[in-house]
PyMOL Python script that loads the backbone (N, CA, C, O; Angstrom):
from pymol import cmd

cmd.read_pdbstr("""\
ATOM      1  N   MET A   1     -22.093  13.689  -7.480  1.00  0.00           N
ATOM      2  CA  MET A   1     -22.533  14.807  -7.556  1.00  0.00           C
ATOM      3  C   MET A   1     -22.930  15.058  -5.741  1.00  0.00           C
ATOM      4  O   MET A   1     -23.754  14.346  -5.167  1.00  0.00           O
ATOM      5  N   PRO A   2     -22.384  15.872  -5.242  1.00  0.00           N
ATOM      6  CA  PRO A   2     -22.635  15.545  -3.681  1.00  0.00           C
ATOM      7  C   PRO A   2     -23.914  16.331  -3.321  1.00  0.00           C
ATOM      8  O   PRO A   2     -24.198  17.436  -3.783  1.00  0.00           O
ATOM      9  N   ILE A   3     -24.539  15.731  -2.570  1.00  0.00           N
ATOM     10  CA  ILE A   3     -26.071  15.846  -2.075  1.00  0.00           C
ATOM     11  C   ILE A   3     -26.000  16.789  -1.108  1.00  0.00           C
ATOM     12  O   ILE A   3     -24.964  17.185  -0.574  1.00  0.00           O
ATOM     13  N   VAL A   4     -27.471  17.266  -0.810  1.00  0.00           N
ATOM     14  CA  VAL A   4     -26.891  17.915   0.588  1.00  0.00           C
ATOM     15  C   VAL A   4     -28.437  18.560   0.887  1.00  0.00           C
ATOM     16  O   VAL A   4     -29.111  19.323   0.195  1.00  0.00           O
ATOM     17  N   GLN A   5     -28.744  17.875   2.336  1.00  0.00           N
ATOM     18  CA  GLN A   5     -30.370  17.893   2.334  1.00  0.00           C
ATOM     19  C   GLN A   5     -30.564  18.846   3.453  1.00  0.00           C
ATOM     20  O   GLN A   5     -30.065  18.699   4.568  1.00  0.00           O
ATOM     21  N   LEU A   6     -31.535  20.107   2.981  1.00  0.00           N
ATOM     22  CA  LEU A   6     -31.181  21.478   3.996  1.00  0.00           C
ATOM     23  C   LEU A   6     -32.274  20.374   5.592  1.00  0.00           C
ATOM     24  O   LEU A   6     -33.113  19.500   5.813  1.00  0.00           O
ATOM     25  N   ARG A   7     -31.566  21.128   6.056  1.00  0.00           N
ATOM     26  CA  ARG A   7     -32.236  20.885   7.631  1.00  0.00           C
ATOM     27  C   ARG A   7     -32.750  21.153   7.838  1.00  0.00           C
ATOM     28  O   ARG A   7     -33.071  21.847   6.873  1.00  0.00           O
ATOM     29  N   GLU A   8     -34.150  21.456   9.287  1.00  0.00           N
ATOM     30  CA  GLU A   8     -34.849  21.962   9.382  1.00  0.00           C
ATOM     31  C   GLU A   8     -34.090  23.208  10.308  1.00  0.00           C
ATOM     32  O   GLU A   8     -33.157  23.074  11.099  1.00  0.00           O
ATOM     33  N   ASN A   9     -34.879  24.560   9.896  1.00  0.00           N
ATOM     34  CA  ASN A   9     -34.495  25.832  10.529  1.00  0.00           C
ATOM     35  C   ASN A   9     -33.205  26.301  10.012  1.00  0.00           C
ATOM     36  O   ASN A   9     -32.559  27.213  10.528  1.00  0.00           O
ATOM     37  N   GLU A  10     -32.892  25.702   9.071  1.00  0.00           N
ATOM     38  CA  GLU A  10     -31.302  25.753   8.409  1.00  0.00           C
ATOM     39  C   GLU A  10     -31.325  26.944   7.649  1.00  0.00           C
ATOM     40  O   GLU A  10     -32.207  27.013   6.793  1.00  0.00           O
ATOM     41  N   PRO A  11     -30.486  27.975   7.784  1.00  0.00           N
ATOM     42  CA  PRO A  11     -30.492  28.921   6.287  1.00  0.00           C
ATOM     43  C   PRO A  11     -29.726  28.696   5.598  1.00  0.00           C
ATOM     44  O   PRO A  11     -28.801  27.970   5.965  1.00  0.00           O
ATOM     45  N   PHE A  12     -29.767  29.251   4.201  1.00  0.00           N
ATOM     46  CA  PHE A  12     -29.694  28.555   2.545  1.00  0.00           C
ATOM     47  C   PHE A  12     -28.327  28.473   2.705  1.00  0.00           C
ATOM     48  O   PHE A  12     -27.687  27.432   2.850  1.00  0.00           O
ATOM     49  N   ASP A  13     -27.792  29.872   2.669  1.00  0.00           N
ATOM     50  CA  ASP A  13     -26.071  30.112   3.291  1.00  0.00           C
ATOM     51  C   ASP A  13     -25.565  29.235   3.866  1.00  0.00           C
ATOM     52  O   ASP A  13     -24.551  28.818   3.306  1.00  0.00           O
ATOM     53  N   VAL A  14     -25.944  28.541   5.158  1.00  0.00           N
ATOM     54  CA  VAL A  14     -25.427  27.313   5.533  1.00  0.00           C
ATOM     55  C   VAL A  14     -25.147  26.280   4.433  1.00  0.00           C
ATOM     56  O   VAL A  14     -24.029  25.919   4.065  1.00  0.00           O
ATOM     57  N   ALA A  15     -26.280  25.877   3.985  1.00  0.00           N
ATOM     58  CA  ALA A  15     -25.984  24.539   3.448  1.00  0.00           C
ATOM     59  C   ALA A  15     -25.567  24.931   2.308  1.00  0.00           C
ATOM     60  O   ALA A  15     -25.262  23.945   1.637  1.00  0.00           O
ATOM     61  N   LEU A  16     -25.339  26.268   1.544  1.00  0.00           N
ATOM     62  CA  LEU A  16     -24.848  26.575   0.215  1.00  0.00           C
ATOM     63  C   LEU A  16     -23.100  26.042   0.645  1.00  0.00           C
ATOM     64  O   LEU A  16     -22.398  25.266  -0.004  1.00  0.00           O
ATOM     65  N   ARG A  17     -22.772  26.715   1.859  1.00  0.00           N
ATOM     66  CA  ARG A  17     -21.571  26.760   2.510  1.00  0.00           C
ATOM     67  C   ARG A  17     -21.179  24.804   2.503  1.00  0.00           C
ATOM     68  O   ARG A  17     -20.269  24.208   1.926  1.00  0.00           O
ATOM     69  N   ARG A  18     -22.280  24.276   3.380  1.00  0.00           N
ATOM     70  CA  ARG A  18     -22.054  22.816   3.580  1.00  0.00           C
ATOM     71  C   ARG A  18     -21.965  22.000   1.933  1.00  0.00           C
ATOM     72  O   ARG A  18     -21.468  20.882   1.796  1.00  0.00           O
ATOM     73  N   PHE A  19     -22.321  22.499   1.231  1.00  0.00           N
ATOM     74  CA  PHE A  19     -22.542  21.929  -0.257  1.00  0.00           C
ATOM     75  C   PHE A  19     -21.252  21.982  -1.176  1.00  0.00           C
ATOM     76  O   PHE A  19     -20.638  21.181  -1.882  1.00  0.00           O
ATOM     77  N   LYS A  20     -21.113  23.646  -0.736  1.00  0.00           N
ATOM     78  CA  LYS A  20     -19.742  23.801  -1.373  1.00  0.00           C
ATOM     79  C   LYS A  20     -18.562  22.737  -1.250  1.00  0.00           C
ATOM     80  O   LYS A  20     -18.043  21.992  -2.082  1.00  0.00           O
ATOM     81  N   ARG A  21     -18.252  23.038   0.640  1.00  0.00           N
ATOM     82  CA  ARG A  21     -17.470  21.997   0.930  1.00  0.00           C
ATOM     83  C   ARG A  21     -17.492  20.549   0.924  1.00  0.00           C
ATOM     84  O   ARG A  21     -16.479  19.933   1.255  1.00  0.00           O
ATOM     85  N   THR A  22     -18.674  19.876   0.540  1.00  0.00           N
ATOM     86  CA  THR A  22     -18.670  18.655   0.207  1.00  0.00           C
ATOM     87  C   THR A  22     -18.238  18.520  -1.260  1.00  0.00           C
ATOM     88  O   THR A  22     -17.561  17.595  -1.709  1.00  0.00           O
ATOM     89  N   CYS A  23     -18.656  19.424  -1.851  1.00  0.00           N
ATOM     90  CA  CYS A  23     -18.007  19.616  -3.950  1.00  0.00           C
ATOM     91  C   CYS A  23     -16.595  19.216  -4.048  1.00  0.00           C
ATOM     92  O   CYS A  23     -16.109  18.317  -4.733  1.00  0.00           O
ATOM     93  N   GLU A  24     -15.719  20.472  -2.822  1.00  0.00           N
ATOM     94  CA  GLU A  24     -14.185  20.449  -2.720  1.00  0.00           C
ATOM     95  C   GLU A  24     -13.802  19.101  -2.328  1.00  0.00           C
ATOM     96  O   GLU A  24     -13.273  18.351  -3.148  1.00  0.00           O
ATOM     97  N   LYS A  25     -14.018  18.765  -1.204  1.00  0.00           N
ATOM     98  CA  LYS A  25     -13.804  17.039  -1.176  1.00  0.00           C
ATOM     99  C   LYS A  25     -13.732  16.083  -1.836  1.00  0.00           C
ATOM    100  O   LYS A  25     -12.899  15.182  -1.738  1.00  0.00           O
ATOM    101  N   ALA A  26     -14.907  16.209  -2.844  1.00  0.00           N
ATOM    102  CA  ALA A  26     -15.130  15.403  -3.707  1.00  0.00           C
ATOM    103  C   ALA A  26     -14.262  15.232  -4.936  1.00  0.00           C
ATOM    104  O   ALA A  26     -14.114  14.252  -5.667  1.00  0.00           O
ATOM    105  N   GLY A  27     -13.601  16.721  -4.979  1.00  0.00           N
ATOM    106  CA  GLY A  27     -13.003  17.049  -6.303  1.00  0.00           C
ATOM    107  C   GLY A  27     -13.591  17.303  -7.350  1.00  0.00           C
ATOM    108  O   GLY A  27     -12.972  17.129  -8.400  1.00  0.00           O
ATOM    109  N   VAL A  28     -15.024  17.810  -7.392  1.00  0.00           N
ATOM    110  CA  VAL A  28     -15.521  17.653  -8.612  1.00  0.00           C
ATOM    111  C   VAL A  28     -15.171  18.655  -9.444  1.00  0.00           C
ATOM    112  O   VAL A  28     -15.017  18.451 -10.648  1.00  0.00           O
ATOM    113  N   LEU A  29     -14.914  20.541  -8.555  1.00  0.00           N
ATOM    114  CA  LEU A  29     -14.638  21.403 -10.049  1.00  0.00           C
ATOM    115  C   LEU A  29     -13.335  21.087 -10.050  1.00  0.00           C
ATOM    116  O   LEU A  29     -13.013  22.002 -10.808  1.00  0.00           O
ATOM    117  N   SER A  30     -12.290  20.528  -9.818  1.00  0.00           N
ATOM    118  CA  SER A  30     -11.048  20.158 -10.098  1.00  0.00           C
ATOM    119  C   SER A  30     -10.989  19.145 -10.996  1.00  0.00           C
ATOM    120  O   SER A  30     -10.027  19.245 -11.757  1.00  0.00           O
ATOM    121  N   GLU A  31     -11.682  18.211 -11.167  1.00  0.00           N
ATOM    122  CA  GLU A  31     -12.487  16.740 -11.782  1.00  0.00           C
ATOM    123  C   GLU A  31     -12.792  17.621 -13.500  1.00  0.00           C
ATOM    124  O   GLU A  31     -12.360  17.231 -14.585  1.00  0.00           O
ATOM    125  N   SER A  32     -13.425  18.532 -13.306  1.00  0.00           N
ATOM    126  CA  SER A  32     -14.177  19.071 -14.363  1.00  0.00           C
ATOM    127  C   SER A  32     -12.847  19.780 -15.369  1.00  0.00           C
ATOM    128  O   SER A  32     -12.361  19.474 -16.458  1.00  0.00           O
ATOM    129  N   ARG A  33     -12.652  20.582 -14.627  1.00  0.00           N
ATOM    130  CA  ARG A  33     -11.117  21.140 -14.898  1.00  0.00           C
ATOM    131  C   ARG A  33     -10.016  20.420 -15.836  1.00  0.00           C
ATOM    132  O   ARG A  33      -9.476  20.739 -16.895  1.00  0.00           O
ATOM    133  N   ARG A  34      -9.929  19.354 -15.013  1.00  0.00           N
ATOM    134  CA  ARG A  34      -9.261  18.243 -15.567  1.00  0.00           C
ATOM    135  C   ARG A  34      -9.540  17.977 -16.941  1.00  0.00           C
ATOM    136  O   ARG A  34      -8.698  18.239 -17.800  1.00  0.00           O
ATOM    137  N   ARG A  35     -10.661  17.474 -17.228  1.00  0.00           N
ATOM    138  CA  ARG A  35     -11.506  17.318 -18.371  1.00  0.00           C
ATOM    139  C   ARG A  35     -11.829  17.629 -19.627  1.00  0.00           C
ATOM    140  O   ARG A  35     -12.038  17.089 -20.713  1.00  0.00           O
ATOM    141  N   GLU A  36     -11.780  19.567 -18.690  1.00  0.00           N
ATOM    142  CA  GLU A  36     -12.023  20.059 -19.807  1.00  0.00           C
ATOM    143  C   GLU A  36     -10.806  20.273 -21.272  1.00  0.00           C
ATOM    144  O   GLU A  36     -11.111  21.261 -21.940  1.00  0.00           O
ATOM    145  N   PHE A  37     -10.229  19.924 -21.518  1.00  0.00           N
ATOM    146  CA  PHE A  37      -9.719  19.306 -22.581  1.00  0.00           C
ATOM    147  C   PHE A  37      -8.887  18.117 -22.472  1.00  0.00           C
ATOM    148  O   PHE A  37      -8.281  17.670 -21.498  1.00  0.00           O
ATOM    149  N   TYR A  38      -8.994  17.628 -23.864  1.00  0.00           N
ATOM    150  CA  TYR A  38      -8.057  16.347 -23.707  1.00  0.00           C
ATOM    151  C   TYR A  38      -6.597  16.454 -23.545  1.00  0.00           C
ATOM    152  O   TYR A  38      -5.851  17.362 -23.913  1.00  0.00           O
ATOM    153  N   GLU A  39      -6.218  14.901 -22.669  1.00  0.00           N
ATOM    154  CA  GLU A  39      -4.949  15.288 -22.680  1.00  0.00           C
ATOM    155  C   GLU A  39      -4.437  13.592 -23.034  1.00  0.00           C
ATOM    156  O   GLU A  39      -4.607  12.567 -22.375  1.00  0.00           O
ATOM    157  N   LYS A  40      -3.674  13.848 -24.510  1.00  0.00           N
ATOM    158  CA  LYS A  40      -2.789  12.648 -24.958  1.00  0.00           C
ATOM    159  C   LYS A  40      -2.309  11.688 -23.519  1.00  0.00           C
ATOM    160  O   LYS A  40      -1.962  12.243 -22.476  1.00  0.00           O
ATOM    161  N   PRO A  41      -2.345  10.657 -23.630  1.00  0.00           N
ATOM    162  CA  PRO A  41      -1.782   9.699 -22.758  1.00  0.00           C
ATOM    163  C   PRO A  41      -0.510  10.053 -22.172  1.00  0.00           C
ATOM    164  O   PRO A  41      -0.288  10.308 -20.988  1.00  0.00           O
ATOM    165  N   THR A  42       0.491  10.036 -23.374  1.00  0.00           N
ATOM    166  CA  THR A  42       1.861  10.884 -23.021  1.00  0.00           C
ATOM    167  C   THR A  42       2.110  12.413 -22.095  1.00  0.00           C
ATOM    168  O   THR A  42       2.954  12.762 -21.271  1.00  0.00           O
ATOM    169  N   GLN A  43       1.051  12.996 -22.640  1.00  0.00           N
ATOM    170  CA  GLN A  43       1.128  14.046 -22.045  1.00  0.00           C
ATOM    171  C   GLN A  43       0.802  13.809 -20.546  1.00  0.00           C
ATOM    172  O   GLN A  43       1.414  14.488 -19.722  1.00  0.00           O
ATOM    173  N   GLU A  44      -0.213  12.801 -20.081  1.00  0.00           N
ATOM    174  CA  GLU A  44      -0.666  12.907 -18.937  1.00  0.00           C
ATOM    175  C   GLU A  44       0.117  12.149 -18.354  1.00  0.00           C
ATOM    176  O   GLU A  44       0.065  12.379 -17.145  1.00  0.00           O
ATOM    177  N   ARG A  45       1.010  11.145 -18.667  1.00  0.00           N
ATOM    178  CA  ARG A  45       2.081  10.571 -17.971  1.00  0.00           C
ATOM    179  C   ARG A  45       3.625  11.758 -17.569  1.00  0.00           C
ATOM    180  O   ARG A  45       4.266  11.606 -16.529  1.00  0.00           O
ATOM    181  N   LYS A  46       3.872  12.548 -18.317  1.00  0.00           N
ATOM    182  CA  LYS A  46       4.703  13.737 -18.299  1.00  0.00           C
ATOM    183  C   LYS A  46       4.161  14.699 -17.213  1.00  0.00           C
ATOM    184  O   LYS A  46       5.022  15.154 -16.460  1.00  0.00           O
ATOM    185  N   ARG A  47       3.320  14.953 -17.073  1.00  0.00           N
ATOM    186  CA  ARG A  47       2.605  15.479 -16.023  1.00  0.00           C
ATOM    187  C   ARG A  47       2.660  14.789 -14.855  1.00  0.00           C
ATOM    188  O   ARG A  47       3.248  15.170 -13.843  1.00  0.00           O
ATOM    189  N   LYS A  48       2.189  14.005 -14.956  1.00  0.00           N
ATOM    190  CA  LYS A  48       2.368  12.891 -13.432  1.00  0.00           C
ATOM    191  C   LYS A  48       3.677  12.968 -12.938  1.00  0.00           C
ATOM    192  O   LYS A  48       3.979  13.246 -11.777  1.00  0.00           O
ATOM    193  N   ALA A  49       4.772  12.602 -14.252  1.00  0.00           N
ATOM    194  CA  ALA A  49       5.658  12.383 -13.525  1.00  0.00           C
ATOM    195  C   ALA A  49       6.494  13.656 -13.089  1.00  0.00           C
ATOM    196  O   ALA A  49       7.387  13.493 -12.257  1.00  0.00           O
ATOM    197  N   ALA A  50       6.249  14.913 -13.607  1.00  0.00           N
ATOM    198  CA  ALA A  50       6.921  16.098 -13.357  1.00  0.00           C
ATOM    199  C   ALA A  50       6.177  16.680 -12.162  1.00  0.00           C
ATOM    200  O   ALA A  50       6.820  17.502 -11.509  1.00  0.00           O
ATOM    201  N   ALA A  51       5.154  16.451 -11.826  1.00  0.00           N
ATOM    202  CA  ALA A  51       4.545  16.203 -10.230  1.00  0.00           C
ATOM    203  C   ALA A  51       5.151  15.687  -8.727  1.00  0.00           C
ATOM    204  O   ALA A  51       5.145  16.043  -7.549  1.00  0.00           O
ATOM    205  N   ALA A  52       5.829  14.291  -9.836  1.00  0.00           N
ATOM    206  CA  ALA A  52       6.133  13.293  -8.328  1.00  0.00           C
ATOM    207  C   ALA A  52       7.569  14.343  -8.344  1.00  0.00           C
ATOM    208  O   ALA A  52       7.860  15.076  -7.399  1.00  0.00           O
ATOM    209  N   VAL A  53       8.396  14.228  -9.666  1.00  0.00           N
ATOM    210  CA  VAL A  53       9.899  15.216  -9.717  1.00  0.00           C
ATOM    211  C   VAL A  53       9.631  16.241  -8.262  1.00  0.00           C
ATOM    212  O   VAL A  53      10.360  16.271  -7.270  1.00  0.00           O
ATOM    213  N   LYS A  54       8.333  17.058  -8.499  1.00  0.00           N
ATOM    214  CA  LYS A  54       8.043  18.255  -7.602  1.00  0.00           C
ATOM    215  C   LYS A  54       8.068  18.044  -6.090  1.00  0.00           C
ATOM    216  O   LYS A  54       8.626  18.730  -5.234  1.00  0.00           O
ATOM    217  N   ARG A  55       7.129  16.625  -5.924  1.00  0.00           N
ATOM    218  CA  ARG A  55       7.063  16.478  -4.586  1.00  0.00           C
ATOM    219  C   ARG A  55       8.718  16.110  -3.697  1.00  0.00           C
ATOM    220  O   ARG A  55       9.216  16.511  -2.646  1.00  0.00           O
ATOM    221  N   HIS A  56       9.104  15.261  -4.660  1.00  0.00           N
ATOM    222  CA  HIS A  56      10.159  14.579  -4.124  1.00  0.00           C
ATOM    223  C   HIS A  56      11.238  16.005  -3.693  1.00  0.00           C
ATOM    224  O   HIS A  56      11.763  16.200  -2.597  1.00  0.00           O
ATOM    225  N   GLN A  57      11.329  16.762  -4.783  1.00  0.00           N
ATOM    226  CA  GLN A  57      12.053  18.299  -4.413  1.00  0.00           C
ATOM    227  C   GLN A  57      11.964  18.989  -3.507  1.00  0.00           C
ATOM    228  O   GLN A  57      12.818  19.652  -2.918  1.00  0.00           O
ATOM    229  N   LYS A  58      10.208  18.786  -3.243  1.00  0.00           N
ATOM    230  CA  LYS A  58       9.855  19.662  -1.813  1.00  0.00           C
ATOM    231  C   LYS A  58      10.158  18.958  -0.663  1.00  0.00           C
ATOM    232  O   LYS A  58      10.537  19.552   0.346  1.00  0.00           O
ATOM    233  N   LYS A  59      10.008  17.534  -0.711  1.00  0.00           N
ATOM    234  CA  LYS A  59      10.249  16.713   0.252  1.00  0.00           C
ATOM    235  C   LYS A  59      11.900  16.786   0.945  1.00  0.00           C
ATOM    236  O   LYS A  59      12.360  16.762   2.087  1.00  0.00           O
ATOM    237  N   VAL A  60      12.393  16.875  -0.278  1.00  0.00           N
ATOM    238  CA  VAL A  60      14.303  17.248   0.147  1.00  0.00           C
ATOM    239  C   VAL A  60      14.252  18.309   0.885  1.00  0.00           C
ATOM    240  O   VAL A  60      14.684  18.415   2.033  1.00  0.00           O
ATOM    241  N   SER A  61      13.726  19.117   0.245  1.00  0.00           N
ATOM    242  CA  SER A  61      13.839  21.040   0.529  1.00  0.00           C
ATOM    243  C   SER A  61      13.308  20.883   2.262  1.00  0.00           C
ATOM    244  O   SER A  61      13.519  21.789   3.068  1.00  0.00           O
ATOM    245  N   ARG A  62      12.766  19.888   2.549  1.00  0.00           N
ATOM    246  CA  ARG A  62      11.927  20.590   3.999  1.00  0.00           C
ATOM    247  C   ARG A  62      13.007  19.742   4.857  1.00  0.00           C
ATOM    248  O   ARG A  62      13.139  20.037   6.045  1.00  0.00           O
ATOM    249  N   GLY A  63      13.838  18.625   4.259  1.00  0.00           N
ATOM    250  CA  GLY A  63      14.580  18.006   5.402  1.00  0.00           C
ATOM    251  C   GLY A  63      14.615  16.440   4.993  1.00  0.00           C
ATOM    252  O   GLY A  63      15.589  15.692   5.082  1.00  0.00           O
ATOM    253  N   GLY A  64      13.139  16.079   4.458  1.00  0.00           N
ATOM    254  CA  GLY A  64      13.240  15.092   4.044  1.00  0.00           C
ATOM    255  C   GLY A  64      13.415  13.543   4.493  1.00  0.00           C
ATOM    256  O   GLY A  64      13.282  12.492   3.866  1.00  0.00           O
ATOM    257  N   ARG A  65      13.809  13.864   5.988  1.00  0.00           N
ATOM    258  CA  ARG A  65      13.449  12.968   7.133  1.00  0.00           C
ATOM    259  C   ARG A  65      12.303  12.429   7.678  1.00  0.00           C
ATOM    260  O   ARG A  65      11.595  12.911   8.562  1.00  0.00           O
ATOM    261  N   SER A  66      12.155  11.208   6.977  1.00  0.00           N
ATOM    262  CA  SER A  66      10.564  10.942   8.148  1.00  0.00           C
ATOM    263  C   SER A  66      10.774  10.038   9.126  1.00  0.00           C
ATOM    264  O   SER A  66      11.352   8.963   8.963  1.00  0.00           O
ATOM    265  N   VAL A  67      10.272  10.486  10.249  1.00  0.00           N
ATOM    266  CA  VAL A  67      10.462   9.242  11.081  1.00  0.00           C
ATOM    267  C   VAL A  67       9.604   8.334  11.417  1.00  0.00           C
ATOM    268  O   VAL A  67       8.468   8.611  11.802  1.00  0.00           O
ATOM    269  N   ARG A  68      10.260   6.639  11.256  1.00  0.00           N
ATOM    270  CA  ARG A  68       9.368   5.711  11.366  1.00  0.00           C
ATOM    271  C   ARG A  68       9.004   5.856  12.774  1.00  0.00           C
ATOM    272  O   ARG A  68       9.684   6.472  13.595  1.00  0.00           O
ATOM    273  N   ARG A  69       7.797   5.205  13.040  1.00  0.00           N
ATOM    274  CA  ARG A  69       7.680   4.554  14.053  1.00  0.00           C
ATOM    275  C   ARG A  69       7.516   3.055  14.675  1.00  0.00           C
ATOM    276  O   ARG A  69       6.314   2.823  14.806  1.00  0.00           O
ATOM    277  N   VAL A  70       8.155   2.191  15.013  1.00  0.00           N
ATOM    278  CA  VAL A  70       7.666   0.675  15.303  1.00  0.00           C
ATOM    279  C   VAL A  70       6.404   0.530  16.071  1.00  0.00           C
ATOM    280  O   VAL A  70       6.737   1.041  17.140  1.00  0.00           O
ATOM    281  N   ARG A  71       5.539   0.271  16.168  1.00  0.00           N
ATOM    282  CA  ARG A  71       4.684  -0.203  16.987  1.00  0.00           C
ATOM    283  C   ARG A  71       5.140  -0.747  18.258  1.00  0.00           C
ATOM    284  O   ARG A  71       5.705  -1.831  18.402  1.00  0.00           O
ATOM    285  N   GLY A  72       4.773   0.318  19.413  1.00  0.00           N
ATOM    286  CA  GLY A  72       5.114  -0.049  21.042  1.00  0.00           C
ATOM    287  C   GLY A  72       6.461   0.754  21.130  1.00  0.00           C
ATOM    288  O   GLY A  72       7.055   1.294  22.063  1.00  0.00           O
ATOM    289  N   ALA A  73       6.654   0.646  20.068  1.00  0.00           N
ATOM    290  CA  ALA A  73       8.146   1.690  20.638  1.00  0.00           C
ATOM    291  C   ALA A  73       8.239   2.630  21.210  1.00  0.00           C
ATOM    292  O   ALA A  73       7.139   3.163  21.059  1.00  0.00           O
ATOM    293  N   ARG A  74       9.240   3.687  22.224  1.00  0.00           N
ATOM    294  CA  ARG A  74       8.881   4.286  23.110  1.00  0.00           C
ATOM    295  C   ARG A  74      10.269   5.717  22.459  1.00  0.00           C
ATOM    296  O   ARG A  74      11.405   5.404  22.102  1.00  0.00           O
ATOM    297  N   LEU A  75       9.920   6.660  22.467  1.00  0.00           N
ATOM    298  CA  LEU A  75      11.044   7.741  21.990  1.00  0.00           C
ATOM    299  C   LEU A  75      11.150   8.533  23.629  1.00  0.00           C
ATOM    300  O   LEU A  75      10.303   9.189  24.234  1.00  0.00           O
ATOM    301  N   SER A  76      12.569   8.145  24.008  1.00  0.00           N
ATOM    302  CA  SER A  76      13.236   8.672  25.082  1.00  0.00           C
ATOM    303  C   SER A  76      14.253   9.348  25.426  1.00  0.00           C
ATOM    304  O   SER A  76      14.457   9.594  26.615  1.00  0.00           O
TER     305      SER A  76
END
""", "prot")
cmd.dss("prot")
cmd.show_as("cartoon", "prot")
cmd.util.cbc("prot")
cmd.orient("prot")
């Protein structure tokens, strides 16, 4: 669980906002939602495969071309 130390002369609202941000970055809320109900291993595999397909479709619809640069190479 993320910990936030209250700084000197820091308003509580600011510390609370920092705490929420650290919880979001740590993925506490999404992890608790994911673990709320048991998910069978086959269902987990199906969900992950569907997410991979969705990511691939999204990448293809955006153009799908990723530019890879070699170190030291210049684009001109």
